[in-house]
Structures are given as structure tokens and as C-alpha cells.
C-alpha positions as MATLAB code, in Angstrom:
seq = 'MNINLADKMKHFQTSIFNELSSYKKKKISEGVNMIDLSVGSPDLPPASFLIDELTKQVQNPAQYGYTLTGTDELHEAIATYYGEQYHVPLLPTREAFMVMGSQDGLVHLPMVLTNPGDTILLPDPGYTAYHTGVALAEAEPYLMPLKAENHFLPDLHAIPEEILQKSKLMILNFPGNPVPATATKTFFEKVVAVAKKYNIAILHDFAYSELYYDEKPVSFLSVEGAKEVGVEFNSFSKSFNLAGCRIGYIVGNEQIVDGLKRLKSNLDFGVFLPIQKTAICALKHASSFTQKLRNVYKARRDLLVTGFHNAGWKVASPKASMFIWAKVPKNYTSTAFAYKLMDEAGIVVVPGNAFGPSGEGYVRIGLVQPEEVLNEAVQRLQKSALFTPVNMG';
ca = [
      76.276   22.204   75.875;
      75.723   25.296   78.536;
      71.784   26.897   78.230;
      71.188   30.328   78.259;
      68.122   32.240   79.162;
      67.739   35.450   77.430;
      68.639   38.348   79.101;
      64.727   39.468   79.955;
      64.820   36.416   81.801;
      66.167   38.447   84.698;
      62.496   39.895   84.720;
      60.909   36.590   85.845;
      61.697   35.344   88.953;
      60.334   33.490   91.692;
      58.114   35.312   93.572;
      56.420   36.078   97.127;
      53.540   33.614   96.185;
      55.805   30.541   95.630;
      57.484   31.463   98.832;
      53.966   31.909  100.501;
      53.418   28.688   98.955;
      56.214   26.559   99.947;
      55.756   27.725  103.859;
      51.944   26.923  104.000;
      53.167   23.725  102.598;
      55.421   23.327  105.504;
      53.514   24.488  108.288;
      51.000   22.233  106.537;
      53.238   18.938  106.937;
      54.182   20.374  110.592;
      49.905   19.750  110.998;
      49.056   22.914  111.070;
      45.306   23.621  109.137;
      46.036   26.480  107.230;
      43.281   29.267  106.261;
      44.292   30.517  102.644;
      43.228   33.989  101.901;
      46.262   35.243   99.462;
      44.844   33.711   96.446;
      43.111   36.392   93.540;
      40.744   33.367   92.144;
      37.421   32.800   93.049;
      35.993   29.531   95.123;
      32.734   29.382   94.196;
      31.572   27.646   90.584;
      29.738   29.454   87.888;
      26.011   29.851   87.793;
      24.021   26.233   87.121;
      22.908   28.158   83.721;
      26.356   28.318   82.746;
      27.511   24.867   83.739;
      24.289   23.969   81.458;
      25.529   26.036   78.494;
      28.772   24.288   78.857;
      27.690   20.919   79.036;
      25.414   21.281   75.853;
      27.812   22.822   74.071;
      30.954   20.088   74.494;
      28.451   17.666   73.515;
      28.243   19.488   69.602;
      31.171   16.992   67.601;
      30.611   20.340   65.352;
      32.838   22.408   68.113;
      35.625   21.434   67.998;
      37.660   23.401   65.211;
      39.943   26.397   65.607;
      37.706   29.427   66.525;
      41.045   32.035   65.290;
      39.173   34.849   66.939;
      36.117   35.799   68.786;
      33.171   35.135   66.967;
      30.501   37.496   65.692;
      27.744   36.185   67.839;
      30.184   37.356   71.207;
      31.440   40.483   69.856;
      27.899   41.358   69.540;
      27.060   40.902   72.895;
      30.371   42.556   74.077;
      28.730   45.344   72.435;
      25.178   44.758   73.758;
      25.931   44.477   77.388;
      28.094   47.752   77.459;
      25.453   49.598   75.965;
      23.528   48.405   79.018;
      26.005   48.457   81.464;
      27.571   51.124   80.951;
      25.868   53.274   78.111;
      28.733   52.954   75.977;
      28.015   52.495   72.165;
      31.051   50.057   70.552;
      30.963   49.084   67.207;
      30.851   44.948   67.671;
      33.360   43.872   64.881;
      35.814   47.049   65.160;
      35.661   48.018   68.745;
      35.424   44.610   70.754;
      37.772   41.734   70.738;
      38.081   38.512   72.463;
      41.406   37.372   74.406;
      42.084   34.134   76.487;
      41.722   35.820   79.174;
      42.072   39.675   80.480;
      45.516   38.835   81.476;
      46.441   37.209   78.392;
      45.807   41.017   76.486;
      47.003   43.086   79.591;
      50.538   41.337   78.747;
      50.547   41.598   75.388;
      49.282   45.207   74.971;
      52.234   46.637   75.365;
      54.730   45.057   72.588;
      51.904   46.241   70.458;
      51.684   50.015   71.668;
      55.453   50.707   72.675;
      59.047   50.580   71.461;
      62.050   49.210   73.627;
      63.035   51.832   75.949;
      59.620   53.633   76.026;
      57.574   54.584   79.663;
      55.046   52.602   80.490;
      53.013   54.271   83.435;
      52.535   51.579   86.370;
      50.138   52.069   89.327;
      51.975   51.215   92.714;
      50.971   48.501   94.280;
      49.746   46.908   90.975;
      48.505   43.795   89.587;
      51.834   41.807   88.967;
      51.036   40.873   85.202;
      51.277   44.449   84.713;
      54.958   44.680   84.874;
      55.152   41.143   82.728;
      53.923   42.738   80.118;
      56.662   45.763   80.825;
      59.149   43.337   80.688;
      58.265   41.498   77.243;
      58.096   44.843   75.713;
      61.355   45.895   77.292;
      59.891   49.009   77.936;
      60.522   51.406   81.281;
      58.392   50.995   84.266;
      57.051   54.227   86.161;
      55.455   53.352   89.366;
      52.078   55.784   90.270;
      51.823   55.814   93.850;
      48.983   54.948   95.633;
      48.470   56.514   98.428;
      45.638   56.140  101.174;
      45.617   60.411  101.529;
      44.572   60.374   97.270;
      42.135   57.641   98.061;
      44.329   55.688   96.208;
      44.123   57.294   92.928;
      47.531   57.933   91.437;
      47.812   61.929   92.075;
      48.713   62.918   87.625;
      50.071   66.042   88.815;
      53.346   64.464   90.418;
      54.631   63.157   87.799;
      57.362   64.666   86.252;
      57.425   66.363   82.870;
      59.892   64.569   81.586;
      58.177   61.777   82.409;
      54.815   62.108   80.888;
      56.812   63.063   77.241;
      58.234   59.756   77.300;
      55.327   58.074   78.022;
      53.427   55.844   76.013;
      51.000   53.966   77.795;
      49.153   54.331   81.344;
      47.693   51.289   82.816;
      44.839   51.173   85.556;
      42.799   49.623   87.583;
      39.465   50.364   88.997;
      38.309   48.490   91.141;
      41.962   47.685   91.979;
      43.961   44.496   92.566;
      45.174   44.064   95.032;
      43.580   48.407   96.407;
      40.638   47.667   96.207;
      39.836   51.181   95.347;
      36.996   52.925   93.267;
      37.913   55.666   90.634;
      35.379   59.064   90.209;
      34.172   59.989   86.834;
      36.357   63.184   87.581;
      39.472   61.226   88.192;
      38.822   59.388   84.614;
      37.983   62.856   83.080;
      41.610   64.558   84.395;
      43.346   61.153   82.812;
      42.093   61.670   79.369;
      43.021   65.236   79.281;
      46.782   64.155   80.367;
      46.634   61.352   77.535;
      45.225   64.047   75.041;
      48.022   66.203   76.149;
      50.881   63.763   76.201;
      49.622   61.470   73.207;
      49.574   58.463   76.061;
      47.584   55.457   75.461;
      44.832   54.549   77.980;
      44.434   50.669   79.446;
      41.884   50.186   82.052;
      41.673   47.135   83.324;
      38.162   46.620   84.890;
      38.064   43.002   85.250;
      36.235   43.590   88.738;
      33.801   45.616   87.251;
      30.666   43.206   88.307;
      31.943   43.144   92.379;
      31.030   46.093   93.849;
      29.025   46.787   97.040;
      28.093   50.432   97.744;
      28.163   52.235   93.660;
      28.341   50.833   90.650;
      31.895   51.624   89.399;
      33.147   53.756   86.426;
      33.681   52.893   83.152;
      36.733   54.503   81.898;
      35.441   54.221   78.384;
      31.848   55.737   79.346;
      34.170   59.355   80.081;
      33.318   61.491   77.283;
      37.090   61.585   74.883;
      38.200   58.137   76.507;
      37.272   56.018   73.633;
      39.636   58.172   71.843;
      42.714   57.273   73.740;
      42.055   53.824   75.436;
      40.643   50.925   76.120;
      39.284   48.500   78.575;
      39.914   45.474   79.480;
      37.149   43.162   81.218;
      37.030   39.161   82.307;
      34.567   36.595   82.743;
      36.721   35.088   85.776;
      35.586   37.449   88.656;
      32.268   38.391   87.606;
      31.075   34.942   86.347;
      33.291   32.483   87.864;
      34.250   31.808   84.730;
      38.408   31.640   85.683;
      39.367   28.400   84.318;
      37.624   28.843   81.003;
      40.175   31.424   79.899;
      38.082   34.353   78.173;
      38.351   37.906   78.301;
      38.218   40.577   75.971;
      39.045   44.222   75.365;
      36.843   46.879   74.080;
      37.788   50.987   72.783;
      39.882   52.576   70.607;
      39.655   51.051   67.103;
      43.333   51.490   66.171;
      44.559   49.848   69.634;
      41.755   46.713   69.335;
      43.081   46.210   65.943;
      46.524   46.391   67.340;
      46.357   43.914   69.852;
      43.873   42.079   66.996;
      46.895   42.321   64.603;
      49.337   40.667   67.272;
      46.841   37.797   68.722;
      46.202   36.674   65.036;
      49.896   35.674   64.915;
      49.905   33.640   68.551;
      47.229   31.457   69.228;
      44.083   29.795   67.665;
      41.080   31.080   69.148;
      39.003   30.424   72.379;
      37.072   26.672   72.241;
      33.918   27.209   70.605;
      31.455   26.137   73.570;
      33.562   28.593   76.329;
      32.661   31.322   73.762;
      28.990   30.385   73.772;
      29.140   30.311   77.575;
      30.290   33.579   77.777;
      27.534   34.881   75.448;
      25.364   33.358   77.900;
      26.498   34.997   81.019;
      26.669   38.677   78.741;
      22.631   38.218   78.381;
      22.030   36.890   81.986;
      24.138   38.925   83.838;
      21.844   40.804   85.887;
      20.448   37.735   86.942;
      23.729   36.029   88.982;
      25.894   39.116   89.650;
      24.248   40.587   92.210;
      24.154   37.589   94.041;
      27.610   37.119   93.599;
      27.809   40.603   95.134;
      25.589   38.998   97.897;
      28.032   36.533   98.567;
      31.033   38.195   98.582;
      29.605   41.001  100.945;
      28.359   38.981  103.250;
      32.081   37.712  103.766;
      33.595   41.330  103.661;
      31.346   42.393  106.539;
      32.450   39.065  108.796;
      35.749   39.485  108.615;
      35.805   43.273  108.640;
      33.866   43.148  111.597;
      35.329   40.611  113.379;
      38.824   41.212  112.416;
      38.209   44.723  114.037;
      36.535   42.938  117.413;
      40.029   41.579  117.523;
      41.487   44.853  117.647;
      42.584   44.637  113.752;
      41.242   48.297  112.334;
      40.905   47.077  108.122;
      39.115   49.704  106.012;
      35.643   48.092  104.438;
      36.619   47.514  100.362;
      33.970   49.053   98.414;
      34.524   46.602   95.517;
      36.659   43.856   94.714;
      37.638   40.663   95.716;
      40.151   41.516   98.433;
      40.933   43.526  101.727;
      43.752   45.931  101.705;
      44.638   46.006  105.366;
      47.288   48.333  107.936;
      49.637   45.895  109.487;
      50.788   46.634  112.811;
      53.120   49.586  114.029;
      56.884   47.523  114.243;
      55.791   44.923  111.370;
      56.814   45.147  107.356;
      54.455   43.453  105.530;
      56.531   40.414  105.349;
      57.478   39.887  108.715;
      53.271   40.463  109.719;
      52.567   37.692  107.131;
      54.736   35.307  108.109;
      53.889   35.969  111.801;
      49.910   35.258  110.664;
      50.840   32.223  109.524;
      53.004   31.324  112.653;
      50.584   32.411  115.058;
      47.108   31.879  113.716;
      47.341   29.473  110.587;
      45.899   32.556  107.905;
      47.821   33.093  105.168;
      47.697   36.872  103.213;
      49.833   38.321  100.696;
      52.447   41.213  101.545;
      51.490   44.256  100.003;
      55.201   44.764   99.046;
      54.934   41.618   96.564;
      52.257   44.479   94.224;
      54.832   47.075   94.460;
      56.923   49.207   97.725;
      54.117   51.826   97.988;
      52.268   48.547   99.268;
      54.768   48.033  101.863;
      52.732   48.421  105.419;
      49.632   46.472  104.139;
      48.647   43.122  103.685;
      46.341   41.717  100.555;
      43.259   39.265  102.118;
      40.746   37.574   99.753;
      37.073   37.093   99.993;
      38.127   33.205   98.904;
      36.185   30.930  101.119;
      33.181   30.114  102.673;
      32.142   32.482  105.292;
      32.603   29.315  107.978;
      35.992   28.948  107.087;
      36.153   32.791  107.513;
      34.645   33.013  111.030;
      37.257   30.155  112.130;
      40.187   32.749  110.485;
      38.640   35.313  112.662;
      37.947   33.089  115.951;
      42.185   32.388  115.769;
      42.817   35.879  115.115;
      40.763   36.676  118.118;
      42.978   33.793  119.935;
      46.249   34.788  119.061;
      48.535   38.130  120.648;
      48.889   39.711  117.282;
      47.301   42.134  118.627;
      47.798   43.313  122.101;
      48.811   46.577  122.756;
      52.427   45.981  122.582;
      52.385   44.391  119.496;
      50.113   47.444  118.060;
      52.490   49.896  119.580;
];
């Protein structure tokens, strides 16, 4: 019997991440000690009080049934958190909804809001899951380039009129992955105006909201009129190091939230109740943990940026997120330089073009290793010949 996969599976090919992993394993088999700065997942554990809470909850035998959805207690904690952190009032039962990690919601929401053939506006470069959502919805992507000269914000005026008229959804991500840029209130106000004019729903991915170093990021929902046009996804993975627990949430426009709620009620049976209880605990005690977390990432950022500069690689210091978005030396493509780094220094990073064509000329570096490992990466880079005057062009 011949098994024929659906046409949409053409969108899901082996990615550069798999290729990097295979090459990394090859180098390790050759005896090279590789330093992996390619992953986008926290290497740090949750706060001890969260582990204690989870431990306590799993010992209750009454907690093992289907939850079906988020509990009222969790949605109330989300609303309280947003009110305190961003001065955004939320109705817990109608404007907040739990998902199995923000990626779960990001991938499914396009199916709620678009029909096959509709246009979805995507950041370029952008998180790869956005394209997965577009493919599942059988929609058409339109890429909005994020360029240094525009502070890595999409140029809304550059989007053709005919594209705006066909668009049903715009996806934004600030602070971003792979580009650790932050948005301004003024930019979000322009987004709201465009959304209202062309009837475009807005999805803002706010997963890195707590990972900032200089200035607290702006919540899209804190801008006047934002709740009329869109929603914001947030996550416990990055802010509280609960990545494996798979829990996040969507907040904002009631109709959009309800649409996702209806879809998800047909797909799964909720998140394990002890994890929900742990998430509630995280929201209630966020300030006691997230500042310590920011201090760790800030120290890592400063170590790498300073060390790379001393080695001859002038990388920009990110204001937020857990990544450095670094220009590659002249005469290299993103992919060629990523492989050169593995060969010459045993350091694994991600080529920028893995996140979209506008990522060409950059690599993404994760702040996802302890300082002693990052120091070793800096020393290797300084010993390599990658940033000699000849290589720098």
C-alpha cells in the first residue's frame, strides 16, 4: 500500500535546526567539545518555591482528572497579573484563556481567524511556528521585513494597499525571537490604526515580556483601542523557566479568545491541574523571581557582548529577550558562518535565514549557558582566526 501524505505536509520539511544538530553530533563524534548557543529554551531551573508547589500538588490524588480548560482561579490570577504589571483591565472569564504553552495557541489561532487563501502578515525574520500556523490554516503569508534602519520594526507604510485589504491577521513579537527588538507605544498605536482601517486582527506574541534589561517592554494591550482589534499571548516557559510544563495563555479581545476556546475544546482536555496551580503561584510571586532571572541573563549578555567585541566581533547589545542578533562578517552568508563557527571554535548558533529571508547576514545566539561556558566560548572565539582583518573584509 502506498501512503500518501497530505499536500500541506510539503510545508513541514527537515529544518536547519535538524541539520545543525546532525553536524554538531558529527563534531562531537570527532572529539570536539561543542558549546551550543543555538537553542531557544531556558537552561535554568524554576524557582524553588515553584518546584515545592508542584511537588505538593502532584501528591494530591484528587488532582489527576481532566481539567478540560483553565480554572477560574488561574484566569483570575492572569487578570490580576496584567492589571498590576501593565494596567490592563481584563475580565477573567471572557478575556483570558489558558493554552498548552503559547506556541499551542500561536499555531492554532490562524485557523480560528482565517479561511484558506486569506493573507496573514508575518514578521521577517520571525519565529518559525508562525509559518506553521499559516500552513495549517492554508492561508497565504506576506512577510514584513524587520530591518536595522527601522529599529527592527515592520514598516507598515510599505505594505501594499491590496495586501492590507486581503489581510485578516497580523502577527507581531516584541521583545522578539530571533530579533530581540522592543516596540514603542507609538508603533503599537499605528498598528491599532491599521487594524481598524483594514479590519485586521492582531496577534502579539509577548513570551519574553519578563526578560528585559533596560526598560520594561510595552504590552500591546496597554495601548488604547488594542483590545478592540487583538490579543496577546504570554508564556510561563521563558519568564518562569517552566518550559516543559507546557502552559501559557491568551488575553484580549473577547471574540478572538472565545473562538480559540471553542477550537481548543475540540482538540484537548486541558493542562494537568498541579501545573495550573504552579502557574498561579508563579503569577502571584512574579516580582520575587523575575528580577533575579533578569540579572542572570543581563550578566550573560554583558559577558558575551564585551567578549565578542574584544575578539573583534561587534555585536549589538540586546535590550530584551534571551538572544543576541549578530551580523556576520563580510563575505559570509549566515549559514556559511554558522558552520565556520562550529569548525573553527566549536560554537553552535542559528543562521538568521532560518527565520526568514530578511535574516540573511545575521546569526542568532542564545544566552542559554552558564557564565563559565560563555567565557569558554569567548576564549575560543579570541583564539580563532575568524575576525582577522582578512576575514572581516
